[in-house]
N, C-alpha and C positions, 0 to 999 in steps of 0.2 A: 525122136528124141529131141530135149530141147538144147538150148545152148545153155544154160548155166548150166547146166550138170554136164556136159563137155569145162566148162570152165572149170568147175569143181572138180574133176578130174585132173588137170592137168593141176590147179592148186596143191592137193593131197599127191599126187605125185610127185612135184616139184619140191613141197616139203620137207620131203621122205629128204632127202639133201642138202639143201640149203636151206638159211632160216627165216628169208623170208622171197615169196612170190607175189610179184603183179597181174590180174589181168584184166583186160580189157572191156568195155560195155559193146554196147551194140548199139549201142546210139548213131547218129548214122549223121550229115554234116562237119561240113567249121567251125564245132564248138567245140568248147574246154576239152572236154572229155575227149573228144578225137587229138590232141596239142598235150593233152597229157597219155594217152596210146602208146604218140611218136617219142613222146621225153622219155616217158622205158622201157621203148626196144632201146632208146640210145646207153641208157645202163647197162641193162640188161649181159651178164654176161650167155646170157641160153634162151632163142626166142622162138616158142610152142607156138604154131597153131592149126585152126583147124581148116577146112575146104569141103567141110559135108555140105554145105551150102554155102553158094558161090555169096560172097559180100564185100564189095570192093575197098574196105577200106582194108581186107584182112591182108587183100592183091597186093595193096600198097605198103601196107605195115610189112612181110616180107622182102617186098624188095627195096625197099628201109634197111633193113636190115644184115642184107643180105647184102648191098651196095660200101654197109656199112664194115664188110665182113665179120659179122657176127655169126654165131653156130644156132643154126635153123632146124630148129626140128616143124617141118611140119604132117600132119595126122588129119583122114578123114575115115567116116563110116567104112567099110566095103560095102564094092559096085560103083561108087565115087565116080564118074568122068572129072576128073583132071583137063585143066587149058593143058593147053603143047605144051610151053612154056616152068610150067609144074614138071608135068611128064615123068623129067631128068629125075626129078631131086628124089631121094628115098625117101618117102613117104611111110609112117607108122599107118596101116590099114587093121585099122579094127571092126570087131563085132559087135561090142557090149560094151556097157563103159566099162567093168571089168575087167574087160580084157585091155581097153586104150588105155588104166591105169597096171595094170603088170609092164606093158609094151614100153612104156614113157618111161616109166622107173629104172626097165631091164635099161632102156638110151640114157637114160642121165650116168648109169657106172660109165657106161664105154663115154661118155664125152669128158667127162669128173677127170679134170691133171690133174698131172700126175709129178 
């Protein structure tokens, strides 16, 4: 499963509920894209992160989001072993891109402000 496929699922489920959606790039290191991703987290109402493949930037992003009290929606492909500090956070476990899109859409409905 490609990272781009997961990002596409995030975007499609997000756009059903809000008018715009941003997703981080996969570049690593202290680049402009990393700073832009962190700024996007600061502006986001909900932060969705996938942990199927271990990526330090994703762990950093989820920590920042939690630290500034953002709503966090972690996901991972079924069978992924989550690190101990993520194991206690309700995580969307998905089998396919279709399954991920459905579960994200359902979670967005639950998180929607009333």
